[in-house]
C-alpha positions as CSV (number, residue, x, y, z in Angstrom):
1,M,98.7,106.2,116.4
2,A,98.6,108.7,113.6
3,Y,100.6,108.6,110.4
4,D,103.7,110.7,110.0
5,D,102.8,114.1,108.8
6,E,106.3,114.9,107.8
7,L,106.5,111.7,105.6
8,V,103.1,112.7,104.1
9,E,104.7,116.0,103.0
10,R,107.7,114.3,101.6
11,V,105.6,111.9,99.6
12,R,103.4,114.7,98.4
13,D,106.5,116.6,97.3
14,A,107.9,113.5,95.5
15,L,104.6,113.1,93.6
16,S,103.9,116.8,93.0
17,Y,104.6,116.6,89.3
18,Q,101.9,114.0,88.7
19,K,99.0,115.4,86.8
20,R,96.4,113.1,88.2
21,L,97.1,112.9,92.0
22,R,94.7,112.5,94.8
23,E,95.0,111.8,98.5
24,L,92.7,109.6,100.5
25,K,92.6,108.3,104.0
26,M,93.1,104.5,103.7
27,F,94.5,101.6,105.6
28,G,94.8,103.8,108.7
29,G,97.1,106.1,106.8
30,K,97.2,108.6,103.9
31,G,97.0,107.1,100.4
32,F,98.3,108.6,97.3
33,I,96.3,107.8,94.2
34,V,98.0,108.4,90.8
35,N,95.9,107.9,87.6
36,D,93.0,106.6,89.7
37,T,95.2,103.8,91.2
38,M,96.9,103.7,94.6
39,A,100.6,104.1,94.2
40,C,101.6,104.3,97.9
41,C,100.2,104.9,101.4
42,V,101.9,106.5,104.3
43,G,101.3,104.1,107.2
44,V,101.8,104.3,111.0
45,G,104.8,103.6,113.2
46,R,107.8,101.9,111.8
47,D,105.7,100.6,108.9
48,A,106.2,104.0,107.2
49,L,105.1,103.2,103.6
50,L,102.9,100.7,101.7
51,V,103.8,100.5,98.0
52,R,102.3,98.7,95.1
53,V,105.0,97.4,92.8
54,D,105.4,95.1,89.9
55,S,104.8,91.5,91.1
56,E,107.5,90.2,88.7
57,R,110.1,92.3,90.7
58,D,108.6,91.5,94.1
59,A,111.3,89.0,95.1
60,E,114.0,91.5,94.2
61,Y,112.4,94.3,96.2
62,L,111.9,92.1,99.3
63,K,115.7,91.5,99.4
64,I,116.1,95.2,100.2
65,D,116.8,96.1,103.8
66,G,113.6,97.5,105.4
67,A,111.1,95.9,103.0
68,R,108.8,93.0,103.7
69,R,105.5,91.6,102.4
70,A,102.6,93.7,103.4
71,D,100.0,91.9,105.5
72,L,96.4,92.4,106.3
73,G,96.7,91.6,110.0
74,D,96.3,88.2,111.6
75,D,99.3,87.1,109.5
76,Q,97.4,87.2,106.3
77,S,99.7,88.2,103.4
78,T,98.5,90.6,100.7
79,G,100.4,88.6,98.0
80,E,103.1,89.7,95.6
81,G,103.4,93.3,94.6
82,W,102.4,94.7,98.0
83,I,105.4,95.8,100.1
84,T,105.6,97.5,103.5
85,V,108.7,99.7,103.8
86,E,110.0,100.5,107.3
87,D,110.7,104.1,108.3
88,K,114.5,103.6,108.2
89,A,114.3,102.7,104.5
90,V,112.6,106.1,103.7
91,A,114.5,108.2,106.2
92,T,116.6,109.8,103.4
93,D,115.4,111.5,100.3
94,E,117.2,108.9,98.2
95,G,115.4,106.1,100.0
96,L,112.0,107.7,99.6
97,K,112.6,108.4,95.9
98,F,113.6,104.8,95.3
99,W,110.3,103.4,96.7
100,V,108.1,106.1,95.2
101,D,109.7,105.5,91.8
102,A,109.1,101.7,92.2
103,A,105.4,102.4,92.9
104,L,105.2,104.9,90.0
105,E,106.8,102.4,87.6
106,Y,104.1,99.8,88.4
107,N,101.4,102.5,88.4
108,S,102.3,103.5,84.9
109,M,102.3,99.9,83.7
110,V,98.7,99.3,84.9
111,T,97.2,102.7,84.1
112,G,99.1,103.6,80.9
113,G,100.0,106.8,82.6
114,A,103.3,108.6,81.9
115,Y,106.2,107.8,84.1
116,G,108.8,110.5,84.0
117,E,111.8,108.6,85.3
118,A,113.9,105.9,83.6
119,S,113.1,102.4,84.7
120,I,114.7,101.9,88.1
121,E,117.4,99.3,88.4
122,L,118.0,97.6,91.8
123,S,121.7,97.5,91.0
124,D,121.7,101.3,91.1
125,R,120.5,101.2,94.7
126,G,122.7,98.2,95.7
127,S,122.2,96.8,99.1
128,R,122.6,100.1,100.9
129,S,120.5,100.2,104.0
130,R,118.9,103.4,105.2
């Protein structure tokens, strides 16, 4: 099964202002590398997006509808900070922006890169499902 080309375009558009952006095939999908570090990866099927987020906020993010701990297969967890987001959670532009911003927030912390948005607050998103 191939990754969702439309979602790849939407993620590409969401990241288009990043000065140091590369795309690579990874994890069976299309990875987006910002400042030489993976920010997110468009996956396959209903596992639409893999995001790397701040592990200190991991538990908060996992409470959001459509998010779960990423796994390596055979029920092996990736650990805190790696989240798989279902397709329904990124179906809207708002949903996709939320998860891309979460990934960019972490990316800027670990790379020292600029992050153009204000720090995201989960309360701004609430518990709305996509």
